[in-house]
N, C-alpha and C positions, 0 to 999 in steps of 0.2 A: 504493499499499499504507500502511496506516495500524497503527502499530505503539504501542499505550497500555503506560503505565508509572505506576508509584505509589501502586498501592493499598496496601490492608494493613489492619491492626488499629489501630484508635483507641479512646480513650474517648469517653464521652458529654461532648460540650462540647469535645474537641479540632479538631485541623484534619489535614487532609491533602491534599495538591495531585497531582491528574493530569494527566499531561503526554500527549500523543500527536502521534506524529512522523510526515510524511508525506514519503513518498520517491515520486519518478515521477510520473507523471501520472493522476488518479485518474478513470477513465471520460472521459478526453479533455480534462479542464481541469485547469488547475494549481491547486495548494494557495491560492496569492494570490487566484486568481479563483474561489473556491467559498467560499460559506457553511458554516459548519461546527455541530455541534451535537454535543451529548452526550445520552447516552440510559441509562435503567437498568432493570433486571430483577430485582426481589425473587422470593424463593423461592413458588413457587405463584402469582406474578402475571404479567401481560402485561407486556410491554416498555413503558415510559412515557418520554415528553420530560422533560428535565430544564433545558436551556439552549439557546440559539443565539445565531450571531453573524456578523454579515454579512460580506462578502469582505474589507472593508477594516479591520474591527475596531472600527467605531465604534459601531454600532447592536448592541444586545443585547435578549434577551427570555428569562425564566424561567416556570417552572413557579412557580405562587403558594407551594408549601409549602418550595422554596428561595430564594425569593427574600429579598434581605438577609443570606443567609449562603452563598450559593455565589456565586463570580465566574467568568465564562467570559472568555478573551483569548485573541489570537491574534498570534503573532510570523510574519510574511511573510518574516522574511528567514531565520528559523530553520526554517522550514516545521513550527512548532508548536502545537498548540493545547493551551490548560491549564484546568484546572478547580479554581480554589481553593475549598476546602471547609471553611469554619469552623463553629465552635457545631454540630459533629455530633451526630445524634441516633442513637438505635438504627434508628429506622424508616428511615433514609438507608442501612442495610444493604441491598447488592444488587451485582449485575455490572454496571459501569459501562461502556457504549460510546461511542468517539467514532465519529462519521461525516461524511462529506461529501456536500454536496447537490449536484446538478446545476442549482445557480443560484446566482447572487452573492448573492441576499437572504435574509435569513433567515427560517427558517419552522420551526413546530412540527409541520409535517405529516411524518412519518417516509416517505411516499410519494416525498417529493423527494430522499432522502439514498440514494445508489447506491454508496456505499463506506464501508465499517466496518471498524472494528479488531476485534481479537479477544476485548476483553473483561476489564475488570479488576477483580477483587474487592475489596468496600470493605466491611469488619466494622466494625460500632460497638457497642461493649459498655456497657451500662448500670451 
């Protein structure tokens, strides 16, 4: 089970940090053994990839629009995934989802993610 938190309202240029706590086993894999990702869905749009991290936390990949502003990290002791979002823009407004992959290796392919959090609303005011 993945439970996300930390969303809310921010001003453009501000920051928010999202957290996602994993409990139990996600589809047969432990949190430590899983790559993780963040996705988002803006109103009227399809869900899109934001960031991903490998199982040990050392490898990351971002979509171009957030690179340099967002940082994904993973604490395998606390079983928690984070997304630090800086220099927020109104176009970052969306529902954000954390997800656990059925693999140790990071990927932007939504198909490999088989456990999803409940969604976290992030709203950025201009």
